N, C-alpha and C positions, 0 to 999 in steps of 0.2 A: 883400358884406352878402345876405343871401338873407330875402325874407320866406317865410315861413311857406305864405302864399296862396297863393305864386307857384311852390312844391315840387311835380311833379310826382311820381305815384303814392305817394300823400302816406298816414300811419299817420292817421286820425280822429285829428284834436285836437292833431297835431304837424305836421303837413305837409313830413315828410321820410319820404327809403322805409323803409317796413316791415324789409326787408332786413337793413339796418343794425343793428337792434336787436337781431339775435341773439349773444349772448354778448357784451353791451357793459356792464363794470359803469357805473355811472350814480351821479355825485355833484350833490349840491343846494348851492344858496349864496343866502340875503339880503344886499343892505345898506337900510341906513337911511341917507337924506338926514339927516334930524336930527344925530343923535351920529355920522357920517359910519364908520359901523363892519359890517364882513363878517360874516357867522356860516357859518361851511364845516359843512356835512356830514361825520362820519368818515371815509364814503367819498372825497367830495371830498381830505381830507387823505392819506388811503392816496392816492391818484391821484396825488398831488405828491412823495410818500415819505416821507411824514410821520405820527407816532402821533396819535393821538387827544389834546387837549389839549398839543402837544406846543410850538406855534407862535402866534401872535395874526394872523389873516389878515388880509391888508392889501392894496389895489390895488396898492400896488408891487411887493408880495410875486408876488400873480399874474402882472404883468407881466415880473417876471424869470424865471418857469418859461415864458414864451411865449416857439416860437424865433426869436432876434436878428430874422429878416428876415422876422418877421409882426408887430413889434411898433407899428410904426407905424399897421398897419391893425385890430391889435386894439383898440387906444388910440380910433382914431377908431368902432369899432363901439360902444364904451365910450358915448361921448359922446352915440353914436345912439338907444342903447338905454336910457338913463336917460331922454331925454327921448319917447320914442315912444310911441303909444298901446297898441299891440299890439306879442306876441312877436317877434323877428329871430332869425336864427342866421347863425351862421359858423363852418368849418371853421378849426381852429388847428392846428399843432402843437406840442404842448409837451415839455418836458423836466424829469423828475424830478430828484429833488436830487442823483442820480447822473448825471446826461446822458444817462441816455434818451430818446429822444422816443418821443412817442404821437402816435396821431394820434384827434384830436377832433371835436365836433360840441360847440359851446357853442350856451346857447338862455339869452335874457332878455326878461323882459318887466314890464309896471310891478305892483310889488305896492301893494296897496290895504288900510289899515284905516276901516275908518265912512266908504268911500264917499271918503276922500281919499288920493292918491297919495304915499307914503310912503317909496317906495323901488325895491327890482329885486328880482326873484326871478330865481331859475336853475338849468340843469341845464348839465353837462358831462358826458356823453356817451364814453366810451371805446370809439372803433371799429377800433383796431389790428388787435384777433383777429377781427373780420369782416371787414377790408380783406383782410390774410392769405388767410384762409379762401376768400374770392370770387377773389384772385390766384392761391390755389395751383389751385383747381379749373380757371379758365381757363386756367394755363398746361399745366395736363394735359388738357384739351379741345385746347389749339393742335398742342400734342404729339402727340397723337391721331389728329387728322385730317391731320398732316404727314407721320404714318406712314402713314395708309391712300394715302394721294397717293400717297408714296415706292413705298409695295409694289404699287399699280395701276402704276402707270408698270411697275417693274420685269417687272410680269405682262404688260405691253403687250411689251416689249421680248424680254422670250422668245418670245413668239408671233409676235413678226417673222420672229425670229431661226430658231425652227424651219418653219418656212413659206416662208422667202426662203433661209434657209445664210447671211446676211451676219452679221457681227455683234453684239453688243449695242451697240457704241457707235456704228456703222454702224443698226441700228435706232432710236438715240436723236436720231444725225444726223436722221433720214428724219421723226419726227416733229416733233423742233424747227424743221426744214424748214416741215411741214405748218403749225405751229400759226403761224409767221411768214406762210405764204399766206395762210391762213383766219380770220386774228385771232382765235382760240380756242386757249385756255388749253391747257397742255401737258397737264395733269393731266384735263382733261376729253377730249381727243382719244385717252388712254389709257383712257381709263374706255370710251369707243366701243369701242377694239377688241375690250375681254375683254368689251363685251358682245355684238359680233357675234357673238364666239368660241363667248358660251352658245347661241343661237341658230341656227347652223348651223359645219361645220366645213370652212371653204374648202380648194378644191382649193390641191394643192401649186405654190408658185410659185420664182420663183429670182431673186436680185438685189434690185437697191435698186429697180430700175426697177419688178420686177412689185410693189414691197412700197407705194411711191409710187403702184399704179393700186389697188390695194387699199383706202390709206386714202381717194382719193377716192373709192372706191364706199361706203362709211358713210353 
């Protein structure tokens, strides 16, 4: 369970990262102690897979939509939020009536009427699309970075092959050995080779020993 006051990079008034709210459907709910009743917004019902007015929301209904592995922590969160003086939040995996999983942030705080603590107000924010978008972006960036590294290594192998007459496999062996000897990443050594060629054209050398000499000169 996460207190809003402790969350980093917060949206003012909410205490959760602002980027999480892009393209995020949000439902609201209220719970009243005296009548033991819940009121769910239409958005809240739709997020659970129901049509507005189709069902009467209850704590048990809400819990039945929490992923089985998270129901115990969800129940503990509800006990705390009904007693806590300030808003609390928790990440939950919910399942709609068709069994589809959603990654959500549930927020709850004390509901007051005429100065009396009469219940709990809350928000349910569907983060699934935002998380998918971020994951897709990060995956694309990782692929691009890996492709760039692979391209640089291939260029470096080609440079050593052209300079020394050794094979591409032998060139990679020389770069790998130099990586172990110097405790530097292969990709960084490859970049050094490419950068060196950009500054000057080295004299033609022959064989793996000459390739090693070239690497030590960088």
